[in-house]
C-alpha positions in Angstrom: 0.0 0.0 0.0 1.6 3.2 -1.2 0.7 6.5 0.5 2.1 10.0 0.3 2.4 12.7 2.9 2.0 16.4 2.2 1.2 19.5 4.1 -2.0 21.5 3.6 -2.8 24.8 5.2 -5.8 25.0 7.5 -7.4 27.6 5.2 -7.3 25.1 2.3 -8.9 22.4 4.4 -11.7 24.7 5.6 -12.4 25.9 2.1 -12.5 22.3 0.8 -15.1 21.4 3.4 -17.2 24.4 2.6 -17.1 23.6 -1.1 -17.9 20.0 -0.6 -14.5 18.9 -1.9 -13.5 17.3 1.4 -16.2 15.0 2.6 -16.2 13.5 6.2 -17.8 10.2 5.2 -20.2 9.3 8.1 -19.9 5.5 7.9 -16.1 5.6 7.9 -16.0 7.8 11.0 -16.7 7.1 14.6 -19.3 9.4 16.0 -17.9 12.6 17.4 -16.8 11.9 20.9 -14.7 14.8 21.9 -15.8 16.7 24.9 -15.6 20.5 24.9 -12.5 20.2 27.1 -10.7 18.2 24.5 -11.8 20.6 21.7 -10.4 23.6 23.6 -7.1 21.8 24.3 -6.8 20.9 20.6 -7.5 24.5 19.5 -4.8 25.8 21.9 -2.4 23.3 20.4 -3.0 24.9 16.9 -3.0 28.5 18.2 0.3 27.9 19.9 1.8 26.4 16.7 2.4 22.9 18.0 2.0 19.9 15.6 -0.8 17.3 15.9 -1.1 13.8 14.3 -1.6 13.5 10.6 -5.0 13.4 8.9 -5.9 10.6 6.5 -7.7 11.2 3.3 -8.6 9.0 0.3 -9.8 9.7 -3.2 -13.6 9.9 -3.4 -16.0 10.3 -6.3 -15.1 12.1 -9.6 -17.5 13.7 -12.0 -16.3 12.5 -15.4 -18.1 15.3 -17.2 -16.8 18.3 -15.1 -13.6 16.7 -13.8 -14.6 17.8 -10.3 -13.6 15.3 -7.6 -13.9 14.8 -3.9 -11.8 13.4 -1.1 -13.0 11.4 1.8 -11.8 12.2 5.3 -10.9 8.8 6.5 -9.5 9.8 9.9 -9.4 13.2 11.5 -13.0 14.2 11.6 -12.8 15.4 15.2 -9.8 17.6 14.6 -10.9 19.1 11.3 -14.5 19.6 12.6 -13.2 21.4 15.7 -11.1 23.7 13.6 -14.1 24.4 11.4 -16.3 25.1 14.4 -13.7 27.5 15.8 -13.3 29.4 12.5 -17.1 29.7 12.1 -17.8 30.6 15.7 -20.2 27.7 16.1 -22.5 27.8 19.1 -21.8 24.2 20.1 -18.2 25.1 20.8 -18.0 26.7 24.3 -14.9 28.8 24.6 -13.4 29.4 28.1 -12.0 32.8 29.2 -8.5 31.7 28.2 -9.5 31.0 24.6 -10.4 34.0 22.4 -12.8 33.5 19.6 -11.4 33.6 16.1 -13.0 36.9 15.3 -11.2 38.5 18.2 -7.7 37.4 17.1 -5.3 39.9 15.8 -4.7 40.0 12.0 -1.3 38.3 12.4 -2.9 35.6 14.7 -5.6 34.9 12.2 -3.1 34.6 9.5 -1.0 32.2 11.6 -4.1 30.1 12.2 -5.1 29.9 8.6 -1.5 29.3 7.4 -0.9 26.5 9.9 0.2 23.4 8.0 -1.5 20.1 8.6 0.2 16.8 7.7 -2.1 14.9 5.3 -1.6 11.2 4.6 -3.1 10.6 1.2 -4.2 7.0 0.7 -5.0 7.6 -2.9 -7.7 5.5 -4.6 -8.5 2.4 -2.6 -11.3 -0.1 -2.3 -13.9 0.5 0.3 -12.7 -2.7 2.1 -9.1 -1.4 2.3 -10.3 2.0 3.5 -12.3 0.4 6.2 -9.4 -1.7 7.2 -7.2 1.4 7.6 -10.0 3.1 9.5 -10.2 0.2 11.9 -6.5 0.2 12.7 -6.2 3.9 13.3 -6.4 5.2 16.9 -5.5 8.8 16.6 -7.3 10.1 19.7 -7.7 9.0 23.3 -10.8 7.1 22.4 -10.4 3.6 21.0 -13.1 2.3 18.7 -15.6 0.2 20.6 -17.1 -2.9 18.9 -20.3 -1.2 17.8 -18.3 1.6 16.1 -16.3 -1.0 14.2 -19.5 -2.8 13.2 -20.9 0.6 12.1 -17.8 1.0 9.8 -18.3 -2.4 8.3 -22.1 -2.7 8.1 -24.1 0.4 7.5 -27.1 -1.3 6.0 -30.7 -2.2 6.9 -30.2 -3.9 10.2 -27.9 -1.3 11.6 -30.3 1.5 10.4 -33.2 -0.5 12.1 -31.2 -0.3 15.4 -30.7 3.5 15.0 -34.5 3.8 14.4 -35.4 1.9 17.6 -32.8 3.9 19.7 -34.5 7.1 18.7 -37.9 6.1 20.0 -39.5 8.6 22.4 -39.7 5.9 25.0 -36.0 6.0 25.6 -35.7 9.8 25.3 -38.7 10.5 27.6 -37.2 8.2 30.3 -33.7 9.6 29.8 -32.5 6.1 29.4 -29.3 6.7 27.4 -26.6 9.2 28.4 -25.2 11.6 25.9 -21.8 9.8 26.0 -23.6 6.5 25.2 -25.4 8.0 22.2 -22.3 9.5 20.8 -20.5 6.2 21.0 -23.5 4.2 19.6 -24.3 2.6 22.9 -28.0 3.2 22.2 -27.9 1.4 18.9 -25.9 -1.5 20.5 -28.4 -1.8 23.3 -31.4 -1.9 21.0 -29.8 -4.4 18.5 -28.8 -6.7 21.4 -32.4 -6.7 22.6 -33.7 -7.4 19.1 -31.2 -10.3 18.5 -32.2 -11.7 21.9 -35.8 -11.5 21.0 -35.2 -13.3 17.7 -32.7 -16.0 18.8 -32.4 -16.1 22.6 -29.7 -14.9 25.0 -26.0 -14.8 24.2 -22.8 -13.5 25.7 -22.3 -9.7 25.5 -22.2 -8.6 21.8 -21.2 -12.0 20.4 -24.1 -12.3 17.9 -24.3 -8.7 16.7 -21.9 -8.9 13.9 -23.5 -12.1 12.5 -26.9 -10.4 12.3 -25.4 -7.1 11.0 -23.8 -9.0 8.2 -26.8 -11.3 7.5 -29.3 -8.4 7.3 -27.0 -5.7 5.9 -28.7 -5.7 2.5 -32.2 -6.2 3.7 -33.8 -7.0 7.1 -36.7 -9.0 5.8 -38.3 -9.5 9.2 -38.2 -5.7 9.9 -41.9 -5.1 9.8 -42.8 -8.0 12.1 -40.0 -7.3 14.6 -40.7 -3.5 14.7 -44.4 -4.1 15.3 -43.6 -6.5 18.2 -40.9 -4.2 19.6 -43.3 -1.3 19.6 -46.0 -3.4 21.3 -43.5 -4.5 23.9 -42.4 -1.0 24.6 -46.0 0.2 24.7 -46.9 -2.3 27.4 -43.9 -1.4 29.6 -44.6 2.3 29.1 -48.2 1.8 30.1 -47.0 0.2 33.4 -45.8 3.7 34.3 -42.9 2.6 36.5 -41.6 5.4 38.8 -38.4 7.2 37.8 -36.7 5.7 40.8 -37.5 2.1 39.8 -34.5 -0.2 39.0 -36.3 -1.1 35.8 -34.5 1.9 34.3 -31.1 0.2 34.8 -29.7 -1.2 31.6 -29.7 -4.8 32.6 -33.1 -4.7 34.2 -34.9 -3.0 31.2 -33.0 -5.3 28.8 -34.4 -8.4 30.6 -37.9 -6.9 30.8 -38.0 -6.0 27.1 -37.0 -9.5 26.0 -39.3 -11.3 28.5 -42.4 -9.2 27.8 -41.8 -9.9 24.1 -41.4 -13.6 24.9 -44.6 -13.7 26.9 -46.7 -11.8 24.3 -45.4 -13.1 21.0 -43.6 -16.5 21.7 -45.7 -17.9 24.5 -48.7 -15.9 23.3 -50.2 -15.3 26.8 -52.2 -12.2 27.8 -50.8 -10.0 30.5 -53.0 -8.0 32.8 -51.4 -4.6 32.9 -52.3 -3.6 36.5 -51.5 -7.0 38.0 -48.3 -7.2 36.1 -47.2 -3.7 37.0 -47.9 -4.3 40.7 -46.0 -7.6 40.8 -43.0 -6.1 39.0 -43.0 -3.0 41.3 -43.0 -5.3 44.3 -40.3 -7.5 42.8 -38.0 -4.6 41.9 -38.4 -3.2 45.4 -37.5 -6.5 46.9 -34.4 -6.8 44.7 -33.2 -3.4 46.0 -33.4 -4.8 49.5 -31.4 -8.0 48.9 -28.2 -8.1 50.7 -26.0 -10.8 49.2 -23.6 -10.7 52.2 -26.3 -12.1 54.5 -27.9 -15.5 55.0 -30.1 -16.8 52.2 -33.0 -17.3 54.6 -33.4 -13.5 54.9 -34.7 -13.1 51.4 -36.4 -15.1 48.6 -34.1 -17.4 46.8 -35.2 -16.2 43.3 -34.7 -12.6 44.5 -31.1 -13.5 45.4 -30.5 -15.2 42.1 -31.8 -12.3 40.2 -29.8 -9.7 42.3 -26.6 -11.7 41.8 -27.2 -12.0 38.0 -27.8 -8.3 37.8 -24.6 -7.5 39.7 -22.1 -10.1 38.6 -21.2 -10.6 34.9 -24.5 -9.1 34.1 -23.9 -9.2 30.3 -22.9 -12.9 30.2 -25.4 -15.3 28.8 -25.9 -17.2 32.1 -26.8 -14.0 34.0 -29.1 -12.9 31.2 -30.9 -16.3 31.2 -31.3 -16.3 35.0 -32.8 -12.8 35.1 -35.0 -13.6 32.1 -36.4 -16.8 33.6 -37.2 -15.1 36.9 -38.8 -12.1 35.1 -40.9 -14.6 33.1 -42.2 -16.1 36.3 -43.3 -12.7 37.5 -45.1 -12.1 34.3 -46.8 -15.5 34.4 -47.4 -16.9 37.9 -47.8 -20.4 36.5 -44.4 -20.3 34.9 -41.6 -22.3 36.6 -38.1 -20.7 36.1 -35.7 -23.0 34.3 -32.5 -22.1 36.0 -30.3 -25.0 34.9 -28.1 -23.4 32.3 -26.1 -25.4 29.7 
């Protein structure tokens, strides 16, 4: 793989972005994860004239009629976007008292900023597969790619888009279920896809099955309509339960289990659930779990409560813990159901 390194002035990069000649390709890039603090530190690096790591670009599309071409920003979106925000005075960039806005810089300081030379590593014309391989191997900030971000780079098709759609449901936003940092690093999409795959095929360890489903349904998720309808009905039932904001149901592991098990009861076991009775049983159950003290003798609390509490606390994303929590939740949804706690 032959690459070439050259220098480009910041003003050239900013102009290229404004003209659409330099394109930050969304599916090549991790979501923007820099905090305002990191952005300010980077801006000061540039204003003080210190170097920063090289930016990677690759040849993009070319209009054969006009001869106009584009470049893809393979790595460096955080850096270049921060410079663009600073230059434009973007509202989302909050400057501290030690960092003057670009418009308040002196003429010489503005010129120094615009003439600052950035090292550009040009990958030339490469296949998408090779570009993604380069992207996967680059770690040019303090944030390593998490598995979902790598999956996002490889598979940007129907199943991944379905996960994005579910993650944007008002149910999650209204209950403030995902933190901003989780959303920026695709934790919301990962959570929803993990729920969906568990609904479809059963519990598994951590994220083990996600890539298989992302690949299988990258072109078309043919069960989309059915699963979306069932997911919506499951969420609607849980929403109608009106659990208090202080309930442990809003913990990641607890809601994960409840989503999968309500779906299992309604659509796999095809039983009807009385909303009020189910809500009351679950409220009592979650309150009891909060009182479990795993350091004390088993006789002081219900055995199933202790099993659930331990599975929610220890290795909570392992298949065994997910199965145990799920079986016990199913027994709370259906009083005639006997939990199957022997796990292969």
